[in-house]
Every structure is written in C-alpha cells, then in structure tokens.
N, C-alpha and C positions, 0 to 999 in steps of 0.2 A: 504494500500500500504506500503510495507516494505521499509526500507532505501536503501536496495540493488536495489529494483525496481526503486527508484527515482534517484539513482546515476549513475555512469558510468557503462556500460555493462561489463561483465567479459572479461578477456583477450581472452578466447576461443571464445566468441561471436564476438569480434572484429576481430579475425583471420578469422572467417567465412565471415564477411563483407569485409575484405581485399580480400578474394578469389572471392567474388561476383564482386568486382571492377576489378580484373584481368580478370575475365571472360568477363566483359563488354568491356574491351579494345580490345578483339579479333575480334570485328567487324570492327576495323580500318584497313586501309591498313598497311602492305601487306597481312594480314590474311583474311580480308573481310568476316568473319563469322558473318554476320549481325544478324542471328537468335539467336546467343549466347548473343549478346548485349540486344536484346529485352527480352530474358528470364532473364538475370541478372538484368536489370533495373526493371523488374516485381518483382523479389525477393526483391530488395531494396525497392520498393514501399511497399511491404508487411511488411518488417522489420520496416520501419518508421511508417506505419499505426498501427502496433501492439505495438508500444512503449508506455509505461505507461506515459512518460513525454516527453516534447519537448527536454529536455536535452539529454535523451537517444536517441531520434531520431537523434539529431545532431551528437552524437558519431557514430551511425551507418552510417550516410551519410559521415562523415569525413573519417572513415576507408575505406569505399568502394571507395570514391573519391581518396584517397591516392593510393590504388591499381591500379585504372584505370589510373591515370596520371603517375604513376611510370612506368607502362609498355608501355602505348601509347606514352609517350614522353621520353622514355629511351635514345633516340638519343641525348638528351641534354648533355650527357657526352662527346660526340665525339669531339667537338671543343677543349676541355681541353686536349685531348689526342694527338692532332697534334704536340704540343711541350710538351710531357708528362713529361720531366725532369723539366720543368718550371711550368706548370699549372696542371699537372696530379693530384696533391693532392687535387685540388678543385673539381674534378669530382663527388665524392660521395656527397659532400655538395650541389652541383648544382642539382643533382637528387633529393635529399631529400627535398630541398627547393622548387623545381619546383612541386614535387608531393604534398607537403603540401599546397603550394599556390593554386594549382588547386583544391585540396580537399575542401578548404574553399568555393569555388563556388558551391559545393554540400552541404556543411554544413549548410549554411544559409537557402537554400530552405528546407532542412530537418527539421530544427528547426521551421521555419515559418509554414510549412505545419501542423506539429503536434500541434503547438500553436494556429493557426487560425482556423483549421478545423479538430479537433481530431475525430477519428473514422475510421474504416477500409475503408468504401466506400467514405470517404470525403478526408482524408489526402492523399490518393494515387492520386486523381485528382488534388488536390492543388499542390502536389509535382511535378506532370507532368508539369503543367503550369509554376511553379517557376523555374524548370530546364531550360525550354525554355528561360525565361527571363534572367536567369543566363548566358546561352550561348550567348545571345545578349550582355550582359554587358561585357563579356570577350573580345568582339571585340573592346571595347572602353576604358575601365578603365586602367590606368597606361600605356598608349599608345596602349593597346590592344594586345591580343594573342588569336584569335579565332581558335585555333588548337585543334584537337581531339574533336570536337563538337559531341554531341550525334547523330546528324543527318548525320555526315560524313560517317556512315556505309552504306548508300544507294548509294553512288556516282557511284560505279561500277555496280549497278543493274539497271534494267529498272525503278524501283521506283524513282531513282535519278532524272529522268526527271521532276518530280513535282517541282524541284527547278526552272524551267523556269517560274512557276507561283508564288510560295511562297518562293523561295530562300532557303538558307542554314537553316534558322530558321524554315521554313516549314518542312524540313526534320527532324529537331529536334522534332518538334511537332508530326510528324508521329511516330518517335521512342517512345516518351513518352506516347502518347495515346495508341499505341499498347501494351505497357508494363502495363499501369495502368487500362485499361478498364476491364480486368477480375476481378479486385478488386473492381472497382467502383460499380458493380452491385451485390455485396454480400448483402445478407439479413439475419438478425438475426445471424450474425457470420458465415453463411454458404455460400459457393460459389454457383454461378449459371452459367449455360452455356451461358447465353445471352452475358455477357461481352467478353468471349473468342471468341464467334462467331463474335461479332462486331470487335474485334481486327483483326481476320483473314480477314474479309470483308474489313477493312480499308487498310490493306497491299495489298490485292488483287486488290482493286480499284486503288491504286497508281501504282501498278505493271502493270495493264492493261492500264492505261493512258500512262505510259512510253513506253510500247510496241507499242501502237497505234502511239505515237509521233515518235518513231524510225522507224516505217514503212513508214512514209511519205517521199516523195522525198525531197532531199536537193537542194538548188540552185546550178547551175552549178559552177564548179571551175573557178577561174579567169584565165586570160592569163599569170599571173606573175609566173615565176619559181623561187623558193627560195631554197637556199642550207643552211642547218644547219650544223655547224661544232662542233664536240665534241672532243677536243684534249686529254682528259683524263689526265689532269695535276694534279697529286696527290698533295693534299694540303700541305703535309709536304715538298715537293720539289718545289712547284710552284714558290717561289721567290728565290730559290738557283741560283746564277749567272750562273752556268753551265746549270742546267736543264731548267731555264727559256728560254734560247736560244734554247734548244732542243724543248721545247713546242711551241715556236714562229715559228720555222721552220716547225713543224708539222701543225700548223694552216695554214701557207702559202701553203704547199704542198696539204693539203686536199682541200683548196679553189681553187687551180689552176687545180686540176685533171679533166680530161675530159673523158667521156665514149663515145664510137662510137655511133652515131645516137642520142645522147641526146643533147637537146638544151642547150646553155650556160645560166647560171642563170641570172636573172635580179638583184639579190642581194644575197650576202653571209652574213650570220649572225654568229658572234662569241659570246661566252658567256660573262658573267659578269667578269670585271677586267681581260680581256683577255691578256693584254700586260704588260710588266714590265717598261714602261715609262709613264710619265705624258702627258696629252693631250697638255698642253702648252709648252712642250719640244719636240713635235713630229717632228718638222722640215718638211722635205719633205716626211715623212713616209706615210701620207694619200694618196698622189698621187702614191707613190711607191707600197704600199700594194694593192691599187685598180688596178693598172696596172698588178701586178703579178697575182691577183685573176681573172682578166678579167671581173670584175663587181664591183659596189659599195659594200663596206663592212660595215655592221652595227655591232658595237662592244661595249662591256662594257669597260670602261677605267676610270682611276682616273685622276682628274684634280685639279689644284691649282688656287686659286684666293687670292692673298695676303698671309695671314697666314691661310686661310681656305682651306680645302680639301674636294672634293666631289666624290661620287661614281656615275659615269655618264655613259651615252650612247650617241653615236653620229654616224655619217656616214662619212666614208672616200670614196672619189671619185676622179676623175680626176680634179675636181674643188677645192679639198682640204677638209677642215673640213666643214661638214654640220651642221644642227641644233643640239643643245646640250640639253639633258635632264638630270637633276640631281635628283637622288633618294631622296625622301622627307620623307618616312616612314622608319626610320632607326631602326636597332636592338639594343635595350639597352644593353650596355656593350660589344656587339659584334662589332658594328659600331660607337657607340659613348658612352661616359661615362656621366651619369647625372652630372651636375655641372662641365662639362669638362674643362672649363677655369681654375677653381680652382684646379681640380685634376691634370691638366697638370703641375702645379708648383711642384708637388710631383712626377712627372714621371709616373703617372698612365694613361694608354692609353687603348683604345679599340683594341682588338688584331686582328680584321679583317682588319683594315686600315694599309696600309704599309707606309703611310706618315703622319707626325704629330701625334696627340694624339687621332684622331678620325675624322669622317666625319661631315660636316655641312649639314643640310637638304636643299633640293631644295624647290621651291615655291609651288609645289603641282602637282596633275594630269594634264596631258596635252595630246593633240593630236598632233602628229608629221606628217608633210608632207615631205616625202623624195623624192629623185630624180626620182626613177623608180617604186614606189609602191603606192598603195592607202593609204589614211590617216590611221594611226594606233596609238594605245595607248601603250606606253612602260610600262612595269612592271619589275622592277629590283628585282629579288629574292623574298624576304619576302613580297613585296608589293602585290603579287598575292594572299595572304591569306586573304585580306581585300575586301569583296564585295563592301563596301561603296566607294572605290576608283574608281570603274568603271564609266566611263563617259557615260551618256545617254542623251536623248533629242536631241536638234538641232545640238549639236556638236558631236554626236555619231560617233566613228571611224568605219572603215570597217573591222578591225581585231585587235587582241591583240598580243603583242610580249612580251614574258618573257625571259630575259637573267638571268642566275643564276649560282651560284657556289655551288652545293650541296655537294661538297667535304667536307664541314664542317659537314654534317649531318650523316656521317658514311655509313654503308652498310646494316644495319638490317631493319630499318623501316622509318627513316626520309625522304630519297629521294622519296619513294613511296607515303608517305603521302603528301609531297609537290606537287608531280605530280597530285595526286587525287584532290587537291584543285585547281590546275590550270584547270583541267577538269570541276570542278564545276563552275568556273568563266565563262567558255564558255557556259555551260548550262544556267546559269542565264541571260547572256547577249544576247545569240543567235549569238555570234561572234566566228569565228575560232580563234585559238590561236596557234602560232608557238613558240616552246620552245627550246632554245639552252642552254644546261647545260654543265658545264665544265667537270665533270666526269660522267654525266648522271643523270637523264634519259632525253635525248633530244627527242622531239616528235612533230608530226604534229597532231593537235586536231581540229576536225571539229566543226561546230556551235552547235552541240548537245553534245559536250563533248566526242565524240568517237575518239579513237586513230587510225589514219590512218597509221602511221609509227612511229617507235621508235628505239632508240639505247640503248642497255642494259647498266646497270651500269658498270663502270670501263672498258669501251671499247672505243678505239679511232675510229673515223669514221665520216661519213657524211650522211645526208639525202637530197635527191633531190626530191622536190615535188612542185606541183602547189599549190598556195594559195587557200584554200577552200573558197567557197562563204559564204556570211553572210545571216542569216535569218532576217526577220523583227523584230523590237523591241519586246521583250517578255513581257508578263504581269508583270513579276517581275521588268523589267526595268522601268515600269511606276509606279507601286505601291511600289516598294522596299520592305522593311520588315514590313510595316504597317499591312497587313492582318494577318501575323503570330503573331505579337506582340499583336494585338487586340484579337486574338483567345486565346493566352496564358493568357492574363489578364482575359478573360471571363471564362476560366477554373478555375482560382483561385476564382473569384467572385462567380461562381456557387457552388464551394465546400463550401465556407463560407455561402452562402445562404441556401444550403441544411442543414447545421448545425443548422442555426437559425430556419428553418422550422420544423426540427425535434424537437427542443426544444419547439417551440410554440405548437406543437401537444401534447407533453408530459404534 
C-alpha cells in the first residue's frame, strides 16, 4: 500500500464525493427525487467499502456529507439575510459550519465502518446501520437537529407510511438498506444481482404497504370547523411599526370574513408570534379580537414573566386569556443564546426574540384543553421536527397544532422541508395536524400525513376546514424508535460478525 493510498484522497476524488452528496440531497423536499438519494448513498457505500484505510473512508464520507448538508440545509443562510446590513456577513460562515457539522455525522460512520468491518460486502452494511444510528443521534446531541435525515426522502411517497410502524428512523433504515444491499452480496470482488433484487423488493414492499394503508378509510371528520389564517407578514417588515399594524388588520379581516352558506368557525388559528404586543400587556385585546373574529382565536404570542420572555401560544375568547403554552425546545442562537445571562451583559441576543436577549424555555410537552375543541398538543415551529416530543399513551391528544413563522426559512427549500416533517409527525402518531404558518405553507394534514388543503408560500389567505378524525395509536406510538435502533445495531453487528467468520474460515 502506497503512502498516497493511506493518506487523504486526491482533490479530484473529493470533488466526486462532494457531487455524490449533492446528488443525495435531491431526495429532500422540495425536489423529492428519492431514487437519486438511494443511488448516491449506494455510490458512497461503494466508495467507503473500496477505501484502503479507515482514514480514506472518513474523507470520502466527510466530503459527501458536506455536499449533502450544504444543499439540503442551504436555507440556513436566510435568517442572516433578513437584516442583511447587520448579519449578512455571517451567512457564508453559517452555511459552511452547518455543512461541516452535518458532515461529521457521516464521517464517523464512514471511519467506523471501514475500521470495524473492512471489505466490500461488510463495510457497506456496517455503514448503513451506522448512518441510521447517526440520524438518531442528530435528534438528541447538542439539543438536536434531526433535519434532512436520510429517511426524509420517502415522506411524500407511499413508502413514507412505514413511519407509522418504524418512525423516521425506519425510513432511514429503508434508504440505507436499499443503497447498501447491492454491495452486501458481492462475491470475490464481483457484483451479483441478488442484492439489487433485494433492494428493489424492499422498496416495493414498503411502497405496497403504504398504498394499502392509504387505501383504507379514515375516521370521519369531527364536527369542529377550524379556520387557519396566513397573513403573509414578511419577516423583514413584521415588526416595523407601520407594517405590523397592517398585518394585524389583515389577521382580523381574514378571521372575520364570512362566505355565504359556510358555517362560522369554532376556532380561528393565527401563526407563531402573530401580534406585536406582549400577552401580559394585552388588556382587553383577547375579548376584542375574539368578538371581531366571531370565534375563539388561538395564536402565537410573546409573553413576559419578570425578566424572562417566552414564545407562547394561548387562546383569546370572550372569557379573556385561556390556557398558556410556552415553547420549550428553542432554536440555539435563533431563540436563545447559550450562556444567555452572561452574553446579555455584552448585548449579545438571539435575533428571533423581539424582547430581551432571548426566550426562556417552557416546562415541556403538554396537552391543551381549549374552549370549543378536542384536546390537542401544540407544537411551536421547530418543535415539530422532534418525534420524541409527541405525547402518546393515556394522555394522547386528539390532534396536533403547529403554529410557525417560516418567514425565517426563505423561499427555496426550508418551508417545504419543515412542512414535510410536520406530515411525518402525523404519520407517526396517527393524528391530524393543523398548521398555521405566517408566510406559508399553512395546511390541513390528515392522520396519514396527506395534505387536505394548503396555502402557497408568500400568499395571504385563509383555510376553512373541518378537523380531520384521529386514527388509533400507531405501532410507532407504542414502540417508538426501538425497533429501528435495534435493527441498525444488528446490521453493524452482522457486518462485524461476517468479518470474523471470514477470517476464521481463512
């Protein structure tokens, strides 16, 4: 083995890996080219399996991961462009750091696969299992960011319905097995058709399961009529004194509008941080807004408690302020700054919060019982990307509500990826999800994650719909991610075991 083979791959080789990662990202929303992701991950499995050393395998994985996350999460630059004159210079650094950070979650699996199970038909299988474990880890470490998982490519396809059994990690397992099986059955350095056939059969089985599930009748819609409001309050103008009044009037008028023959809504839902005043300074606004809308209004609003500020959701009705929910899973640097109390002394603040230097977290997930609606679980913006926050068991709600301000996410990919993850939460839980987004995409999502109605991005308007019915608890709601995690670990162990068995025979 030459020194070149032991060291870093050539620049040209790394550029190829970068292209493989870019190709893999095209399976994510809004492109949804899932087959390109399967092919790309298969190519990456081959690159890692063919590496002479674990170090070279790590380089291949890092370059591919960098390309994948640079494209899939390119929306990360958008928040810095809202006030481009102040924060714009940070945008390239944010993209590079995000892509590099995400790439590390592919680098370690690449290195471990080549180190623990070297060989064409072993490293691919180990890499598949390790990527699934890495996807799970991304949902927890450093407060978590389970965005652009390898399994998210299936959400808009019938195969996405397998998440009702195995969750998002099950979808990642589907992706990685489909990509690695053609290599797993190679013999004497030559390919066989058996692995490719198994890969097609695996996708076909998941697809058939999904089509069968989608063909089953859903529970009847409830009797509750809900109106979702999308004011299209552009983030750059949202807090401008003049425009905030324009957007507030737009919220009121859309809420109060009545179509001939249509029943009055039982509740009106406004998006995240919908108004420019604090909850504790609202005065008679709750009663006035509910009276103007002709129904209770559920809205996102900021509130203060002493020197602490919260990103909250509550209900305005003729009785005043209803139950209050405080967002607990906050966006680092967007909604709070790590070591915020110290940073505040230097004037460093999270730029999503309009008061103080950032938000404080609420106590955790909860089910809310509102005046005219069945029990529901609120999810404010970013909280909907975390399946572990869904409440199951005896306290299971009857529907999910997401209020969000996707104006931070730009117009290219972020809002569609966020919507896709909301659909995935409905599939996993078997619960309908109502989504009110400031600039879009607002949607009515049934208990199988199918979109009943939606408002396009950057459009003002409203959706009137009956609340869809809930399905019984799904297998995933009982088992959570354990089956997928056990299977991922089994793949890694199998790859290592095959290596030892081969050595013993030799």
